[in-house]
N, C-alpha and C positions, 0 to 999 in steps of 0.2 A: 504494500499500500504506500509506504514512504517513497518508493521509487516512482510510482505513478504520480504522486504529488509533486516531487521535486523536478520531474520532467515536464510539468505543466506550466501554465502561465495564469496568474490570477492572485486572489487573496484567500488565505485560509483564516477563518475566524474561529476562535475558541471561546466557548461560553464558560469562562472561569470567573467565579464571583468572589473568591477569597483564596487564601492559602492555608496550608497545614490543617489543623483540626477543624477550623471553621469551614474550609472547603469540603472536607469529608462529611461534616454534619449536614451541609447543604446538598451535597451530591451523594446521596446514600449509595454505598457500595463502591464508590470511587476512592482511589488512594492517591493522595497528593504527590507522594514521591514518584509514582509511576507517571502521572500526568506531567509533572514538572520535567522529568527525564525525557519524555516523548516530545514535549514542546522544544526543549533545548536541543534535542537531536535533530529535529526538523530545522531549527534555526541554524545549526552548524552545517547542515548538508545543502541547504537551499542556495540558489543564486538570488540575492536580494533584488536584482533588476527584473527578475521573472516572477518570483513568488514573494508576495507581501504577507506578513503575519500580523493579525490583529486580535485583541481581546475584546470580548463583548460581555462585560460583567453586568449582572442585574443587581442594583443596589437595594437592599432591604435594610430594616433596622438591625438585623443580625449581622449582615455583611459590612455595614457602614464603617465600623472601626478598622476594617482591613483594607479599605480602598487606597489609602496613601501608600501602604507597604506594597500592595499589588501594583500600583503605578510605578513605584521605585524598582520593583523586580522586572517589570516590563522594560523600563528604560535601561536597566543594567544589562538585560539580555538583547537589547536592540530590537525589540518588538516595534513594528512600524506604527501602530496606532492602538489606542485604547478608547473604545466607544462606550462611555458610561451611560447607563439608562436606569431610571428608577422603576422599581416594581410597581405594576398596576394591579391592585387587588382584584381577585376573582372570587366569585361566590364560593364560599366554603373553604377558601384558602387560609392557611395558618400564618402566612408571612404578613408583614406590615410594611407599608411604604414609610420611609423616613419623614419626620415632620418637616415643615417648611424651615423651622429654626435649624434643624439638623442639616438640611440641604444647604442652607446659607453658610453654615460653619464649614461644611465640606468644601464648598466653593472657595471660601476664603483660604482654607488650608491648601488647596490645589494651587491657588494663585501665589501663595507664599512659597510653595515648593518650586514653582516656575521661576519666581524672582531669584531664589537661591541658585537655581541652575544657571541663570543668566549671570549672576555674580561670579560663579565658578568659571564660566566660559571667559569672562573678562579677565579674571586673574590668570587663566592659562594663556591668553593672548599677551598679557603684559610680561609674563615670564619668558616668552620666546624671543 
């Protein structure tokens, strides 16, 4: 399967909502270490000009505390995009959408993370 993917052209999107124990609680039966290894293997073998890799996490009140770490992991592994979206409650569902206040706090945290990345890039430029 990996060979078919890396020989193609397009974007592979992974629905990864969190990491570690939280991931395993959200994706019953899935093992974070296995998923992580498989994503990293794809990233190592792909041609980034032909195959893009993206994450598509669903943000719930349970996964909200993991979003920044997930974004850092994605950046560290050179994942091309992270498309965050909030959970939309469905009838009988047990998940909860983050409150507006929680969403605003996440947005501010993501902005601060981006500003810190910009400062790091500037420091790297100055040291060259």
